[in-house]
N, C-alpha and C positions, 0 to 999 in steps of 0.2 A: 538594583537588579534589573531595572527596566530594559536596558540594552541587551543584557545577557539572556533574559528570558525570551527576548524577541526571537532568538535562534529556535527555541523550543516551539514557539507559535508558528514560525515559518515551516519547520519540519512537519508539524502536524497538519498544517494546511496543504502543503505540497503532497503529502501522502494521501490526504483526503481527495485532492484533485485527481490523482491517478485512479483512485477507487471510483470516483464519479464517472470518469471516462470509460473504465472497464464495465461498470454497471450499465452505462448507456448502451454499450455494444451488446452486453448480455441480455438486456431487456428488449431492445429494438430488433436485433438480428433475427430472433425466432419469429417475431411478428411479421417481418418482411418475408421470411422463408415460407411462412404459412400462407401469406397472400400470394406469393409466387407459385406455390403448389396448387392453389385454387385456380389461378389463372391458367396454368399449364394444363390442368385437368379439363378446363373448358375448351382450350385450344388444341387438345391432343390430336383431334381428327385432322386439323389443318397442318399441324407440325410434323405428324408421323411420316408423310411422304418425303418431306425434306430431310428428316433424320435418317430415314432408310437410305436415301440416295447419298447423303454425306458419308454414312457408314459403309456403303457399298463401294465407295471410291477406294476404300482400304481393303476390306474383306467382307464376306457375307456375315450378317448377324442373325442367327436363328431366332433369338428372342424378339427382335423388332419385326422380323418376317412373320412370326406367329401372331404378334399383336396386330399387324396389318391385316392378316387373314381373318382373325376373329372379328375385327371391327368392320370387315368387308370394305376396306378402303382401297380404292384403285389409284395407283401411282401413274399420273399422266403428266409428269414433269421431267425435265432433263437438266442436269447440271453441267455447265461448261466453264472452263477457266476464262476469266475476263481478259480481253485483249490487252488491257493496260497492265495486267499482271498484279493488280492489287485486290483481287477478290474473285468471286465466282458469279456466273450468270445463271438465272433460272429460266428455262425455256419451256413453254407449255402451249398447247392448243386450246386448253380449257381456261378461258380468261377468268371466269368466276372463281374457279379453284385457285388460280394464281393470285388473285386479289386477296382471297381469304388467307392463303399462306403468307402473303406479304404482310397483312395486318397482324397475324399471329406472331410473325418474326419481329415486328416492330414492338409489340407488347413484351416479347421475351427480351429484346434488347433494352427496353426501358427498365425491366426488372433487374437486369445485370448492372445497368448504369446506376440504379438506385442504391444497390448494395455497395458498389464500388465507391460512390459518393460518401456513404456512411463511413466506410473504412478510411477513406482519404482524409475526411474531416477529423476523424479520431486521431490519425497520425499528426495532423496539424496541431491538434489540441495537446498532444504529448510534447511536441517540440516547443510550442509556445509556453506551456507550463514550466518547462525546464529553463527557458530563457528568463521568465519572470522570477523563478526561484533563485537562480544564480545571481541575478541583478540585485535582489533583496539581500542575499547573503553577503555580497560584496559591500553594499551600503552599510549593513550592520557591522561588518568586520572593520571597515575603515573608520566607523564611528569610535571604535575602541582603540584603533591604531592609526590615527590621522596622519602620522609622520610617513606612512607608506605612500601617501599621495602628496602631501605638502612638501616633502623633501625631494620629490621627483623633479629634476631640472628640465625635463621635457615640456613642462607646463609653464607658460608665461601669461601675464596679464597685459592687456592693452590699457591705455590710460582711460578709455571709455568704460572698460570693465571696472576699474578701480573706483571711478566716480559713481558707479551704480551700486556699490556695496555699502551697506549701512554699518557693517562691523566686520571684524576678522572672522567671526563664525560664519557669516554669509560668504566670505571669500573662500573659506575652507569647504563649505558645502558645494560651492560652484566647482571647485577642483574635483571633489568626490564624484559629482554627477557626470562631469566630463570624462573622468577616468572610467567609470562604470560603463558609460555609453560606448566608449571606444572598445572596451573589452567585449561587450555583448554583440557589437556589430561585426566582430571578426568571426572567423570560421571556428568550428568546434575543436579542431586539432590545435588552433591557436589558443583557445580557452585553456586547454590542458597544459600547453607549454607555459602560459602565463602563470597558472596556478602552481605549477611545479617550480619554476625558476624564481618567481617574485614572492610567492606566499608560502613556499616550502611544503606544498601538499604532496603527500606520497600517493602514487597511483599503483603501487605494487598489488594491493588487494583487488583493485578494479580493472587491472590491465586486460583481463580476458574478456571484458565486456565493451571496451572502448571502441574497437573497430566496428562492431555492430551498431553502436550508438552513433558513431560518425557517419556511417552509411545512411542511417535513417534521416539525418539532417540533410544529406545530399538528396535523398529520395523526396523529402518534403519539398525542397526547393524545386526539384524537377516537376512535381505535381502542381505546385503553385504557379511557377513561371513558364512551364513548357507543356502543360497538360499531361504530364507523365511520360512524355516521349523522350527516350534516351538520347543524350547528346554527348559531345566530346568533353564538355565541362564535367559532367557526372562521371564519365569513364576515367578521365585523367586524375580526378581527385579521390577516387576510391582507395581505401586502405589496401596495402599489398595483399593481405589475406583474402580480400574480396575480389581483387583483380584476377587472382589465380583460379577462383571457383565460379565466377560469374559466367552465365551463358548469354547475357544481354549484349546486344550490339547496337551500334548507332542507328537510330530510327525505330528501335523496338520500344516496348512499353513496360514500365514497372507496375507491379500490382501489390495491393495490400489486402490481407484477409484477416480473419479472426485469430488464427494461430500465430501469425506474424505479430499482431498487435499485443496479444497476451504475453508473448515472450519478450517483446520489446519493452512493455510496461514494467516488467520485473527488472530488466536491466537498467532502465532509467532510474527506478527507485533506488537500486543498489548504488549506482554510480554517484548520483547527485546528493543523496543523503549521506553517503560516505564522506564526500567533500564537506558537507555541512557539519558533520560530526567533528572533523579535524579542525575546522575553523572555530567552532563553538568551544572546543576543549581549550583553545588558546586564550579565550576570553574569560574563563572561569577564575574567580578570585576568592570566593568564600565557600564554606561548607554547605550553605543553603543552595548555592548555585550548583554545586557538585551533586547534591541530592536531587535537584530538579532535573539535571542532565541524566542521571541514572533513571529517574522515574519515566521521563519521556521515552527513552530507548527501550527500557525493559517492558513497560506497559503499553505505550502507544505504538511502538514499532515491533518489537520481538514478540510479545505475548499475543497481540492482536493478529499478527500474521500467522502465528501457530494455530490460533483458532480458525483462521480462514484457510488453513492447510497450505499456506505459501511458505514452505519450509526453507527454500533456498534463501529467501530474503531474511527470515528470522535467524537462520544459521549464520549468515554473514555478519549481522550486527551483534548477535550474542557473543560470537567468537572474538570480535574486536573489543567490545566494551568490557567484557569480563576480565580482560588483561589490565584494565586501568587500576593501578594500585591506590589511587586516591579515593576510590569508591570503598565504603566500609565492607569488611569481609563477608558479612551475612548477605549483603546485596549481591556481591560477586558470586556467592554460592548459588543463589537463586538464578542468576543469569547463566551460570554453568549448567544448572539442571535443565534450563530451557534449551541450551545448546545441545545437550545430550538427547533431549526429546526430539529435536530436529533430525538428528542423525538416526535415531531409532525409527522414526516415522518414514524415513527415506531408505530403510533397510541397510543402514551403514553402522549399526551399533558396534559391530566387531572391531571397527577402527579404534574405539576407545574403551572397549570392555575391560581390558586389563587396567586402564587408568581409573575407571570407576571403582573397580574392585579394590584398588590400592588406596582410594580416598579414605581418610580417617575422619569420620564425622562424629566421633565419640563425644566431642565437646559441643556439637551442634544440637538443635532442638529435635524432638522426635519426628516432626514433619519431614525434615531433611533425611533422617534415617529411613523413614517410610518411602520417600521418593527414590532413594537408592535401591531399596528392595524391589520396588516396582520396575525400575529401569532394567534390573538384572533378572526380572521375572522369577524372583524367589518368593513364590506365592504362599508357601506354608508360613514362613516367618512374617510375610506381609500381613496376612489375615490375623495372625496372632497379635501384631502390634496395632493394627487399625483401630480396634475399640478404644485403645488408650489415647489415640491421637484425635479421634472424633470428639466433638462436643457431647456432653458437658465435661468429660474427663480431660480433653485436650482443647486445642484452639481451632481445629479444622471443622468447618461447618459442612453439613450434608451437601449444600449447594456447591461449595468449593470442591468437594470430592467429586461431584458429578461433572464439574467443568474442567478441572486441570488435566490436560492431555497426558500427563505423566502416568495417570492411572487408567489409560485407555484399555490396556490388556487385561487389567484386573476387573474392570467393570463388565467384561464379557462373562465373568463367573457370576451371572445374575442372581442365582439362588443364594450363594454365599454372601454376596454384597447386600441383598435384600434383608437377610436375617440381621446382619450387623447394623445396617442403617436404621432398621425399624427399632431395634433395641436402643440405639443412640437417641432416636427421636423420643421414645418413651421416657427415658431418663431425663432428657432435656425438658420435656413438657411437665414432668412431675416436679422438677425443681422450680420451674416458672410458676406452676399453680401454687406451690408452697410459698413462694415470695409474694404472690398476690394476696393469699390468705393472711399472711403476716401483716401486710399493709392495711388490710381492712379491719384488723382487730383494734378495738378502742384502747388507747394508751392509758395505763393506770398512773394516777398522780399520787405522789408520796405526800402524806399528811404533815410530815415534819418540814417540808420545804414550801415556801410561799409560792403561789402561782405567778408565773411570769407576767409582768404588766400590771400587777395589783399592788406593787410597793408604793408607799406614799412618795409623792414628788417633792423634792426640796427646791424652794424658790432660790435661784442663784443670787438674788439681791439681798436676801435675808437669811437668818438661821432658822426661821419658822418652817414647819412642815405643812405642806398644803395637801388636802385630801383630793384624790382624783374624782372628777365629776362622772356620774354614771349616765347622765343625759347626753343629748346631742350637743355638739359645739355650736355656740351662737355665731351668727354671721358677723 
């Protein structure tokens, strides 16, 4: 199962990499914003005249005018269009004021550049992680299906290559590495074409995300190789959907912000893990491998993203994996429940309400029946069944009840929940105390039966019976 479980490890690591990038942005961005606010507050006196003049080039701003008046700041500068046409000139008779404004603007420019650098490097991280992930997926897939590479007539060995191989396995590994390298070096749309035509990957479920992901690769290249300045290479390679809506022109600049990265990270995770799921499913041979496949997607992807309120990602994979007939029915039921949770939390339960109502869970366990009542908000029946499902009567622990999002709406009935949960804990504690008491009671030995370990020992070499010594064994 070594090669097969590798897919699971890769998926978990890639998902973790995306979380790390997102956490990095979420942690650092507020700190930078706070520092920027402090600096602007210090420089406001020197920045206000410039802001007033910039704003007045369009129309009067009463808010800024009031601020200027309250702080008793006199505007003694004038803005003129630069003769070269690539900016503006600040003209002033007060040299000291002009220098102070220039220094404040430099600090403001640094703050903007600092944030831009953070976002740009995060975009590079997203793209680099995807390149690494696809590379590893291909290596693992070709390990299971080497003929996909070795039967390719495009690859030939030189005599020098052959002399360097110690075995056929080394020659095969050489071909795999060469193939993967050629794929990864190509453009994103070439990746998709190769996956579809050569590996039979379906892009139907991810088609709506592909154009945005392709644009992000072009944007990354533009930032790395051209400082973010738009050129014809970027414009000519844009997907048709982006060509229609883009306002960027040759010589302009692309920008990256938190909203763009958050949305893009979601699309990256859906696109590349969907590809991984398809490749992995073709490598599964045993029930154990199938069970691990389910566990990774239901627990590491679907459920963890539900807890993080990333419902679009969780919905995508639960709706895909729950249709896999090779997965045991009870596991598919839990995946289906998680799928319904995603829709409900996004306000789309009506799309499947009739489907849920028609589901026959009479043969399923009480927990599934309880989840169905929760989804449909049938609270009267829900609270009647809940005591029978909670421990010690059932298998649902208090902790699990407090965590599973399917019960979100019912947990808002705090008084009712508190009564039932407290009663459940009392019963559970009572049973546990009784068990402990039973364990501490001294065991009564029957007089009619000899004590274990006190029977005479028979010497295996003779028929004589040897008495057990009561003392310590001699060395």
